[in-house]
C-alpha positions as a Markdown table, in Angstrom:
| # | Residue | x | y | z |
|---|---|---|---|---|
| 1 | Met | 20.4 | -8.7 | -11.7 |
| 2 | Ser | 17.5 | -7.0 | -10.3 |
| 3 | Arg | 14.3 | -6.7 | -12.3 |
| 4 | Ala | 14.9 | -3.0 | -12.6 |
| 5 | Gln | 17.7 | -3.8 | -14.4 |
| 6 | Asp | 16.4 | -6.8 | -16.8 |
| 7 | Pro | 15.7 | -5.4 | -20.2 |
| 8 | Ala | 13.5 | -8.3 | -21.2 |
| 9 | Trp | 11.4 | -8.3 | -18.0 |
| 10 | Leu | 10.9 | -4.5 | -18.2 |
| 11 | Arg | 10.0 | -4.4 | -22.1 |
| 12 | Glu | 7.3 | -7.3 | -20.9 |
| 13 | Gln | 5.9 | -5.0 | -18.0 |
| 14 | Ile | 5.6 | -1.9 | -20.0 |
| 15 | Ala | 3.8 | -3.8 | -22.7 |
| 16 | Ala | 1.5 | -5.6 | -20.2 |
| 17 | Glu | 1.2 | -2.1 | -18.2 |
| 18 | Arg | -0.1 | -0.3 | -21.6 |
| 19 | Arg | -2.5 | -3.1 | -22.7 |
| 20 | Glu | -4.0 | -3.4 | -19.0 |
| 21 | Leu | -4.7 | 0.5 | -18.8 |
| 22 | Ala | -6.2 | 0.2 | -22.4 |
| 23 | Asp | -8.8 | -2.3 | -20.9 |
| 24 | Val | -9.5 | 0.0 | -18.1 |
| 25 | Leu | -9.8 | 3.2 | -20.3 |
| 26 | Asp | -12.3 | 0.7 | -22.6 |
| 27 | Ser | -14.5 | 0.4 | -19.4 |
| 28 | Leu | -15.0 | 3.8 | -18.4 |
| 29 | Thr | -18.0 | 6.3 | -18.7 |
| 30 | Ala | -17.9 | 9.6 | -19.9 |
| 31 | Asp | -18.4 | 11.1 | -16.4 |
| 32 | Gln | -15.1 | 9.4 | -15.6 |
| 33 | Trp | -13.3 | 10.1 | -18.4 |
| 34 | Asn | -13.7 | 13.9 | -17.6 |
| 35 | Ser | -13.2 | 13.5 | -13.8 |
| 36 | Pro | -10.0 | 14.8 | -12.0 |
| 37 | Ser | -7.0 | 12.7 | -12.0 |
| 38 | Leu | -4.2 | 12.8 | -9.2 |
| 39 | Cys | -2.1 | 15.2 | -11.8 |
| 40 | Asp | -3.4 | 18.5 | -10.8 |
| 41 | Gly | -5.2 | 20.2 | -13.3 |
| 42 | Trp | -5.6 | 17.2 | -15.5 |
| 43 | Thr | -8.6 | 15.3 | -16.4 |
| 44 | Val | -8.4 | 11.3 | -16.8 |
| 45 | Arg | -8.8 | 12.1 | -20.4 |
| 46 | Ala | -5.8 | 14.7 | -20.5 |
| 47 | Val | -3.6 | 11.9 | -18.3 |
| 48 | Ala | -4.5 | 9.2 | -20.9 |
| 49 | Ala | -3.8 | 11.6 | -23.8 |
| 50 | His | -0.4 | 12.4 | -22.5 |
| 51 | Met | 0.5 | 8.9 | -22.1 |
| 52 | Ser | 0.3 | 8.3 | -26.0 |
| 53 | Thr | 2.3 | 11.5 | -26.9 |
| 54 | Gly | 5.5 | 9.8 | -27.4 |
| 55 | Phe | 3.9 | 7.0 | -30.0 |
| 56 | Arg | 2.6 | 9.6 | -32.1 |
| 57 | His | 4.9 | 12.5 | -31.9 |
| 58 | Ser | 8.7 | 12.5 | -33.5 |
| 59 | Arg | 11.6 | 13.1 | -31.2 |
| 60 | Ala | 12.1 | 16.3 | -33.5 |
| 61 | Arg | 8.6 | 17.5 | -32.8 |
| 62 | Thr | 8.8 | 16.9 | -29.2 |
| 63 | Leu | 12.0 | 19.2 | -29.1 |
| 64 | Leu | 10.0 | 21.9 | -31.1 |
| 65 | Glu | 7.3 | 21.7 | -28.7 |
| 66 | Ile | 9.6 | 21.9 | -25.6 |
| 67 | Val | 11.1 | 25.3 | -27.6 |
| 68 | Arg | 7.5 | 26.7 | -28.0 |
| 69 | Ala | 7.2 | 25.9 | -24.3 |
| 70 | Gly | 10.2 | 28.1 | -23.3 |
| 71 | Gly | 12.3 | 25.1 | -22.6 |
| 72 | Ser | 10.3 | 23.7 | -20.0 |
| 73 | Ile | 9.4 | 20.2 | -20.2 |
| 74 | His | 6.4 | 20.1 | -17.6 |
| 75 | Arg | 4.8 | 23.3 | -19.5 |
| 76 | Met | 5.2 | 21.4 | -23.0 |
| 77 | Ala | 3.6 | 18.4 | -21.4 |
| 78 | Asp | 0.6 | 20.4 | -20.0 |
| 79 | Arg | -0.1 | 22.0 | -23.1 |
| 80 | Val | 0.3 | 19.2 | -25.4 |
| 81 | Ala | -1.8 | 16.8 | -23.3 |
| 82 | Arg | -4.8 | 19.5 | -23.1 |
| 83 | Arg | -4.6 | 19.9 | -26.7 |
| 84 | Asp | -4.4 | 16.2 | -27.7 |
| 85 | Ala | -7.2 | 15.5 | -25.2 |
| 86 | Ala | -9.5 | 17.5 | -26.9 |
| 87 | Ala | -8.7 | 16.3 | -30.4 |
| 88 | Leu | -8.7 | 12.7 | -29.7 |
| 89 | Ser | -11.6 | 10.5 | -29.2 |
| 90 | Glu | -11.7 | 7.9 | -26.3 |
| 91 | Gln | -11.5 | 5.2 | -28.4 |
| 92 | Glu | -8.6 | 6.7 | -30.3 |
| 93 | Ile | -6.8 | 7.4 | -27.0 |
| 94 | Ala | -7.1 | 3.5 | -25.9 |
| 95 | Ala | -6.4 | 2.3 | -29.0 |
| 96 | Ala | -3.0 | 4.4 | -29.2 |
| 97 | Leu | -2.2 | 2.7 | -25.8 |
| 98 | Arg | -3.0 | -1.0 | -26.8 |
| 99 | Gly | -1.7 | -0.6 | -30.4 |
| 100 | Asn | 2.0 | 0.6 | -29.1 |
| 101 | Ala | 2.4 | -1.6 | -26.3 |
| 102 | Ala | 5.7 | -2.7 | -27.5 |
| 103 | His | 6.7 | 0.6 | -28.7 |
| 104 | Pro | 10.2 | 1.2 | -27.6 |
| 105 | Trp | 9.4 | 5.0 | -26.2 |
| 106 | Arg | 11.0 | 6.0 | -22.9 |
| 107 | Pro | 11.6 | 9.4 | -21.3 |
| 108 | Pro | 14.9 | 11.2 | -22.5 |
| 109 | Val | 16.4 | 10.2 | -19.3 |
| 110 | Gly | 16.3 | 7.1 | -16.7 |
| 111 | Gly | 16.2 | 4.6 | -19.2 |
| 112 | Arg | 13.6 | 1.7 | -19.5 |
| 113 | Ile | 12.6 | 1.7 | -15.9 |
| 114 | Ala | 11.6 | 5.3 | -16.1 |
| 115 | Gly | 9.6 | 4.1 | -19.3 |
| 116 | Leu | 7.9 | 1.9 | -16.9 |
| 117 | Ala | 7.7 | 4.4 | -14.0 |
| 118 | His | 6.0 | 6.8 | -16.4 |
| 119 | Asp | 3.0 | 4.5 | -17.4 |
| 120 | Ala | 2.5 | 3.1 | -14.2 |
| 121 | Val | 2.3 | 6.2 | -12.1 |
| 122 | His | 0.0 | 7.6 | -14.9 |
| 123 | Gly | -2.0 | 4.5 | -14.8 |
| 124 | Leu | -2.4 | 5.2 | -11.1 |
| 125 | Asp | -3.2 | 8.8 | -11.8 |
| 126 | Ile | -6.5 | 7.5 | -13.1 |
| 127 | Thr | -7.3 | 4.3 | -11.5 |
| 128 | Val | -6.7 | 5.7 | -7.7 |
| 129 | Ala | -8.3 | 9.1 | -8.5 |
| 130 | Leu | -11.5 | 7.2 | -9.8 |
| 131 | Gly | -11.6 | 4.7 | -6.8 |
| 132 | Leu | -10.9 | 1.7 | -9.0 |
| 133 | Pro | -9.7 | -1.6 | -7.5 |
| 134 | Ala | -5.9 | -1.9 | -7.0 |
| 135 | Arg | -4.5 | -3.0 | -10.3 |
| 136 | Leu | -0.6 | -2.7 | -10.2 |
| 137 | Pro | 1.1 | -5.9 | -9.7 |
| 138 | Leu | 3.1 | -6.0 | -6.8 |
| 139 | Pro | 6.5 | -7.0 | -8.4 |
| 140 | Arg | 5.9 | -4.0 | -10.9 |
| 141 | Ala | 5.5 | -1.7 | -8.0 |
| 142 | Thr | 8.3 | -3.0 | -5.8 |
| 143 | Ala | 10.9 | -2.6 | -8.7 |
| 144 | Leu | 9.8 | 0.8 | -9.3 |
| 145 | Leu | 10.0 | 1.6 | -5.4 |
| 146 | Asp | 13.3 | 0.3 | -5.6 |
| 147 | Ala | 14.4 | 2.5 | -8.5 |
| 148 | Ile | 13.6 | 5.8 | -6.6 |
| 149 | Thr | 16.3 | 8.1 | -6.4 |
| 150 | Pro | 16.8 | 11.7 | -4.5 |
| 151 | Arg | 17.4 | 13.1 | -8.0 |
| 152 | Gly | 13.9 | 11.5 | -9.0 |
| 153 | Leu | 12.3 | 12.9 | -6.0 |
| 154 | Arg | 13.5 | 16.3 | -6.8 |
| 155 | Phe | 12.2 | 16.1 | -10.3 |
| 156 | Phe | 8.7 | 15.3 | -9.6 |
| 157 | Gly | 8.4 | 17.7 | -6.7 |
| 158 | Ala | 8.2 | 14.9 | -4.1 |
| 159 | Arg | 8.9 | 16.1 | -0.5 |
| 160 | Leu | 9.6 | 13.2 | 1.8 |
| 161 | Asp | 11.8 | 15.2 | 4.2 |
| 162 | Gly | 10.8 | 14.3 | 7.9 |
| 163 | Val | 8.9 | 11.1 | 7.1 |
| 164 | Arg | 9.7 | 7.4 | 6.7 |
| 165 | Leu | 7.5 | 5.3 | 4.3 |
| 166 | Arg | 6.8 | 1.5 | 4.9 |
| 167 | Ala | 4.7 | -0.7 | 2.5 |
| 168 | Val | 2.0 | -3.0 | 4.1 |
| 169 | Asp | 2.2 | -5.2 | 1.4 |
| 170 | Ala | 6.0 | -5.9 | 0.7 |
| 171 | Asp | 9.1 | -5.5 | 2.6 |
| 172 | Trp | 10.0 | -2.1 | 1.5 |
| 173 | Arg | 11.0 | 0.9 | 3.6 |
| 174 | Tyr | 12.3 | 4.4 | 2.6 |
| 175 | Gly | 13.4 | 7.3 | 4.7 |
| 176 | Asp | 14.1 | 7.7 | 8.4 |
| 177 | Gly | 11.9 | 10.6 | 9.6 |
| 178 | Ala | 10.3 | 10.8 | 12.5 |
| 179 | Asp | 6.6 | 10.8 | 10.8 |
| 180 | Leu | 5.4 | 7.1 | 9.8 |
| 181 | Val | 3.5 | 6.7 | 6.4 |
| 182 | Glu | 2.1 | 3.2 | 5.8 |
| 183 | Gly | 0.4 | 2.1 | 2.7 |
| 184 | Arg | 0.3 | -0.4 | -0.3 |
| 185 | Ser | 3.2 | -0.1 | -2.6 |
| 186 | Gln | 1.2 | 1.5 | -5.2 |
| 187 | Glu | 0.1 | 4.2 | -3.2 |
| 188 | Leu | 3.7 | 5.0 | -1.7 |
| 189 | Leu | 5.0 | 4.9 | -5.4 |
| 190 | Leu | 2.7 | 7.7 | -6.0 |
| 191 | Leu | 3.9 | 9.7 | -3.3 |
| 192 | Ala | 7.4 | 9.3 | -4.4 |
| 193 | Tyr | 6.1 | 11.0 | -7.8 |
| 194 | Gly | 4.9 | 14.1 | -6.1 |
| 195 | Arg | 1.3 | 12.9 | -5.7 |
| 196 | Arg | -1.3 | 13.3 | -2.8 |
| 197 | Val | -3.7 | 10.2 | -2.6 |
| 198 | Pro | -7.5 | 10.1 | -1.6 |
| 199 | Ala | -8.4 | 9.8 | 2.2 |
| 200 | Gly | -8.0 | 6.3 | 3.6 |
| 201 | Leu | -5.2 | 4.8 | 1.6 |
| 202 | Leu | -2.6 | 6.0 | 4.0 |
| 203 | Ala | -2.0 | 5.3 | 7.8 |
| 204 | Gly | 0.5 | 6.9 | 10.0 |
| 205 | Ser | 1.5 | 10.0 | 12.0 |
| 206 | Gly | 2.5 | 11.5 | 8.6 |
| 207 | Ala | -0.4 | 10.3 | 6.3 |
| 208 | Ala | -2.3 | 13.5 | 6.3 |
| 209 | Arg | 0.5 | 15.2 | 4.7 |
| 210 | Phe | -0.1 | 13.2 | 1.5 |
| 211 | Thr | -3.8 | 12.9 | 1.7 |
| 212 | Arg | -5.8 | 15.0 | -0.8 |
């Protein structure tokens, strides 16, 4: 059984991811909380507030928010994240992650691996944008890379046509395009979720396409 299919390992990694990110949030300055993240239009505060939505909102309330957003999950998430970021203190946001480390919430599709991806990628949205040291453990990052699917790429707006990705810290490759993009596993994971990363983190003929 691969790590991505092991429920016990995934629960352990999700809990660790939430606790580790809560520790990071506790260390941030006010300027860092209000800095842009890798999620277009969202500050670090908005991303962190979004991550705790599933713990604080019931499924029924979430469905109601989706209806209010005209059926768009993305529009609902944006509105709720901005609202919660304005309403919650920094301490409350960090505490919500730490206190719910073992919470069973996960996205409505994709299973537990999608739950880990949600937390890990949003964590990187914060730490990579702020230029903090790499913090996503390699086994966690590669398990998520191995779970990449064409359907997931489409959902997150990731356009990897014409490129091939190659990790420099693991034996992992994806795609067969003419342009090479090399980087650490955690940065390549961000590309698979539709992000662009700060300059200097990628190499290869296709790197500029994914650089902010």
